VOBA-1610 file (N, C-alpha, C; in pm, whole numbers, padded with zeros to 5 digits, always signed):
BEGIN
Met+00095-00134+00034Met-00036-00033-00005Met+00088+00134+00032Glu+00084+00231-00090Glu+00131+00346-00099Glu+00113+00432+00032Asp+00195+00509+00046Asp+00138+00623+00172Asp+00167+00735+00053Val+00037+00793+00161Val+00007+00942+00082Val+00061+01057+00138Val+00175+01147+00031Val+00200+01225+00041Val+00136+01366+00045Pro+00102+01450+00142Pro+00015+01587+00124Pro+00147+01661+00037Asn+00054+01734-00026Asn+00149+01827-00145Asn+00094+01943-00104Arg+00122+02078-00174Arg+00087+02225-00125Arg-00054+02250-00139Phe-00129+02136-00284Phe-00245+02169-00293Phe-00310+02104-00178His-00297+02020-00134His-00365+01881+00023His-00350+02047+00105Val-00224+02078+00163Val-00258+02152+00264Val-00340+02264+00262His-00306+02354+00136His-00435+02454+00119His-00573+02409+00093Gly-00589+02363+00042Gly-00739+02254+00087Gly-00813+02260+00214Tyr-00656+02211+00306Tyr-00739+02188+00469Tyr-00729+02383+00485Val-00644+02449+00473Val-00632+02544+00545Val-00778+02643+00512Ile-00776+02601+00354Ile-00969+02664+00293Ile-01019+02658+00394Asp-01070+02495+00391Asp-01163+02438+00438Asp-01184+02489+00618Ser-01056+02502+00683Ser-01067+02557+00821Ser-01080+02675+00817Val-01052+02813+00735Val-01119+02912+00710Val-01275+03007+00671His-01330+02859+00641His-01444+02898+00571His-01517+02838+00712Glu-01488+02737+00743Glu-01541+02701+00874Glu-01563+02812+00968Ala-01464+02859+01000Ala-01440+02954+01108Ala-01534+03080+01103Arg-01512+03098+00956Arg-01627+03189+00927Arg-01754+03210+00920Lys-01776+03097+00874Lys-01912+03066+00900Lys-01989+03039+01087Thr-01883+03036+01125Thr-01901+03004+01326Thr-01902+03085+01328Ile-01810+03256+01302Ile-01813+03361+01349Ile-01950+03481+01274Gln-02016+03422+01168Gln-02079+03534+01111Gln-02209+03542+01145His-02272+03450+01214His-02377+03441+01324His-02364+03547+01427Thr-02260+03635+01439Thr-02231+03713+01546Thr-02272+03807+01475Leu-02193+03854+01357Leu-02194+03981+01281Leu-02350+04055+01258Ser-02311+04224+01304Ser-02467+04254+01227Ser-02457+04243+01071Pro-02612+04269+01082Pro-02661+04244+00887Pro-02562+04263+00800Arg-02520+04352+00799Arg-02475+04477+00722Arg-02306+04407+00660Val-02239+04410+00823Val-02081+04285+00775Val-02127+04180+00728Arg-02242+04080+00782Arg-02274+03961+00723Arg-02299+03959+00608Ser-02347+04077+00534Ser-02396+04053+00391Ser-02272+04102+00307Tyr-02166+04183+00316Tyr-02053+04194+00311Tyr-01958+04104+00288Leu-01958+04037+00434Leu-01874+03851+00435Leu-01875+03814+00333Lys-02059+03780+00314Lys-02120+03645+00221Lys-02052+03707+00117Ala-02071+03789+00043Ala-02045+03910-00069Ala-01891+03853-00094Asn-01816+03863-00017Asn-01657+03871-00105Asn-01581+03795+00052His-01622+03647-00008His-01584+03557+00132His-01460+03484+00049Arg-01510+03495-00080Arg-01380+03409-00171Arg-01273+03500-00164Leu-01302+03605-00093Leu-01147+03666-00084Leu-01025+03629-00002Leu-01060+03557+00089Leu-01017+03509+00194Leu-00937+03374+00105Asn-00968+03318+00015Asn-00910+03215-00034Asn-00757+03215-00058Pro-00738+03288-00179Pro-00573+03333-00270Pro-00512+03424-00151Pro-00327+03385-00136Pro-00309+03480-00015Pro-00261+03587-00126Ala-00296+03719-00014Ala-00326+03870+00004Ala-00191+03908-00114Glu-00122+03858-00162Glu-00006+03897-00208Glu-00048+03891-00346Ser-00133+03807-00355Ser-00132+03755-00529Ser-00284+03852-00571Leu-00346+03894-00467Leu-00456+03988-00520Leu-00446+04142-00594Glu-00504+04151-00681Glu-00532+04291-00751Glu-00538+04388-00627Glu-00482+04546-00658Glu-00531+04638-00590Glu-00677+04655-00498Glu-00777+04621-00614Glu-00913+04640-00564Glu-00924+04563-00450Ser-00885+04401-00510Ser-00962+04314-00481Ser-00914+04268-00291Arg-00743+04370-00276Arg-00700+04340-00136Arg-00730+04445-00072Thr-00809+04580-00117Thr-00866+04661-00028Thr-01023+04657+00005Arg-01067+04565-00049Arg-01187+04470-00002Arg-01183+04383+00127Leu-01063+04310+00070Leu-01012+04234+00133Leu-00983+04266+00311Glu-00910+04387+00320Glu-00910+04466+00422Glu-01013+04549+00509Met-01110+04548+00381Met-01174+04655+00457Met-01301+04503+00537Leu-01282+04381+00466Leu-01350+04285+00547Leu-01304+04267+00662Leu-01185+04204+00641Leu-01099+04191+00788Leu-01116+04304+00891Val-01105+04433+00907Val-01127+04521+00965Val-01284+04515+00975Ser-01355+04508+00913Ser-01494+04521+00938Ser-01541+04395+01066Lys-01499+04295+01049Lys-01505+04199+01096Lys-01420+04216+01288Ala-01319+04237+01202Ala-01224+04269+01397Ala-01319+04366+01468Arg-01375+04444+01386Arg-01443+04560+01509Arg-01583+04480+01521Ala-01661+04391+01461Ala-01774+04322+01500Ala-01746+04289+01632Leu-01633+04187+01624Leu-01627+04125+01718Leu-01567+04153+01859His-01552+04265+01834His-01468+04358+01920His-01586+04449+02032Arg-01696+04457+01939Arg-01827+04541+01973Arg-01901+04452+02078Pro-01982+04504+02189Pro-02057+04422+02308Pro-02183+04434+02176Cys-02228+04336+02243Cys-02385+04268+02159Cys-02454+04319+02233Ser-02479+04371+02323Ser-02651+04454+02367Ser-02678+04565+02271Arg-02814+04523+02214Arg-02859+04650+02100Arg-03020+04704+02216Gln-03009+04764+02288Gln-03108+04810+02378Gln-03121+04922+02303Gln-03241+04961+02263Gln-03276+05100+02236Gln-03464+05144+02274
//
């Protein structure tokens, strides 16, 4: 029986799966606006940031900043 040797594509697949699992876990804690932005741009999380074009890199940075702010914001919404 042959041993399966993971290559960079296997490793990249595992990383992508983990990133999307984390995204799906936290998206329920985000505001509707941030959640919709994340959903519309979630594919920006797949490639290395260095390989993105400038517009995509800017959207990725906005996405990550929005998520960070949403995660550190208190959840109480009393009005």
